[in-house]
C-alpha positions in Angstrom: 85.8 97.7 101.7 88.5 100.3 101.8 91.6 98.7 103.3 93.7 100.7 105.8 97.1 102.1 104.9 99.8 100.0 106.6 102.9 101.5 108.2 105.9 99.9 109.8 107.6 101.7 112.7 111.0 100.7 114.0 113.1 102.0 116.8 116.4 100.7 115.6 116.8 102.3 113.1 114.3 105.0 113.9 111.9 105.0 111.0 108.3 104.8 110.0 107.5 103.9 106.4 104.3 103.3 104.5 104.1 99.7 103.2 102.5 101.1 100.0 103.3 98.1 97.9 102.0 95.5 100.3 98.7 93.9 99.1 96.2 93.0 101.8 94.8 89.6 101.2 92.7 89.3 104.3 91.9 91.6 107.3 89.7 91.4 110.3 90.0 92.5 113.9 92.7 90.0 114.9 94.6 89.2 111.7 96.0 91.0 108.6 97.5 88.9 105.8 99.6 90.6 103.2 101.7 89.7 100.1 104.7 91.8 99.4 108.0 92.3 97.5 111.2 93.1 99.3 111.4 96.9 100.0 115.0 97.0 98.9 116.7 94.8 96.4 118.4 91.9 98.2 120.2 88.8 97.1 118.5 86.5 99.7 114.8 87.7 99.9 112.7 88.4 96.9 109.2 88.5 98.2 106.9 86.9 100.8 103.7 86.9 102.8 103.0 88.1 106.3 100.4 87.3 108.8 100.0 89.9 111.6 98.5 88.2 114.7 97.4 91.5 116.2 96.0 90.2 119.5 99.0 87.9 120.1 101.6 90.5 119.4 103.6 88.9 116.6 103.9 88.9 112.8 104.8 85.7 110.9 106.5 86.2 107.6 107.3 83.7 104.9 110.5 84.9 103.2 110.8 83.6 99.7 113.9 83.4 97.5 113.8 84.5 93.8 112.8 81.0 92.8 109.8 81.1 95.3 111.4 78.5 97.6 111.3 79.1 101.3 114.2 81.0 102.8 112.8 81.0 106.3 109.9 81.8 108.6 110.6 85.2 110.3 108.6 86.2 113.3 108.6 89.8 114.6 107.4 90.8 118.0 105.0 93.7 117.4 102.3 95.9 118.7 100.1 98.3 116.7 98.2 101.6 116.6 95.0 101.8 114.7 93.9 105.3 113.6 90.3 105.2 112.4 90.3 108.9 111.4 93.1 108.3 108.8 92.1 104.6 108.2 95.7 103.5 109.0 97.4 100.9 111.1 101.0 101.4 112.3 102.7 98.2 113.1 105.4 98.8 115.7 108.4 96.4 115.7 109.3 95.5 119.3 112.7 94.4 118.2 112.8 90.7 119.3 112.6 88.2 116.5 112.4 84.4 116.0 113.8 82.9 112.8 112.9 79.3 111.8 114.8 77.8 108.9 113.5 75.0 106.5 115.7 72.4 108.4 113.9 73.3 111.6 116.8 75.2 113.2 115.5 78.1 115.3 117.2 81.4 116.2 116.1 84.1 118.7 117.5 87.4 117.4 117.9 91.0 118.4 117.4 90.8 122.2 120.5 93.0 122.4 118.6 95.6 120.4 115.7 95.3 122.8 118.0 96.0 125.7 119.7 98.9 123.9 116.3 100.5 123.0 115.3 100.3 126.7 118.7 101.7 127.9 118.5 104.6 125.4 114.9 105.2 126.4 113.7 104.6 122.8 111.0 102.3 124.4 109.5 102.5 127.9 109.0 99.8 130.5 105.5 98.9 129.2 106.8 98.2 125.7 109.7 96.2 127.0 107.3 94.1 129.0 104.9 93.8 126.1 107.8 92.6 123.9 109.0 90.0 126.4 105.5 88.7 127.1 104.7 88.4 123.4 108.0 86.6 122.8 107.2 84.2 125.6 103.7 83.5 124.2 105.2 82.9 120.7 107.9 80.6 122.0 105.4 78.7 124.1 103.1 78.2 121.0 106.1 77.0 118.9 107.3 74.6 121.6 103.9 73.2 122.3 102.4 73.0 118.8 105.2 73.6 116.3 105.4 76.2 113.6 102.7 74.7 111.5 100.0 75.9 114.0 101.1 79.5 113.1 101.7 79.0 109.4 98.3 77.3 108.7 96.3 80.5 108.2 98.9 82.0 105.9 99.4 78.8 103.9 95.6 78.6 103.4 95.5 82.1 101.9 98.5 81.4 99.7 97.0 78.2 98.4 93.7 80.0 97.6 95.8 82.7 95.7 97.4 79.9 93.6 94.1 78.5 92.5 
């Protein structure tokens, strides 16, 4: 199977980059699981894994420190464009994020950027609604079932990699 080329598109800052070093561990119509190293050298994040829940509109990432310990779970609200002609998937960051730390503390982030992007017409009303509805779905899942319901598919793949 030839895996698609993955791209990440952001509105703030305005960029679209190929995730050329990401390794696809699993892909189907609803989920993409990748392993990656930080794009830029950072003191906090060394590497991680991501699970794109394409139908639900969010991406779960396990951010790892240099010693492979968990820094946090980072959830991006996303949508995507699939281009079968070029065999590519562009994951579009819809700005709102949820961060869950190992101690269970949760933070909702970048709602100000979502508002700014709409005000500056970087996104239209349909993307604003999509972002807010996906964020609501994600928060409902976390409140009702906890983070482990989301991390389970990713942790399963990670454990299989370690064997």
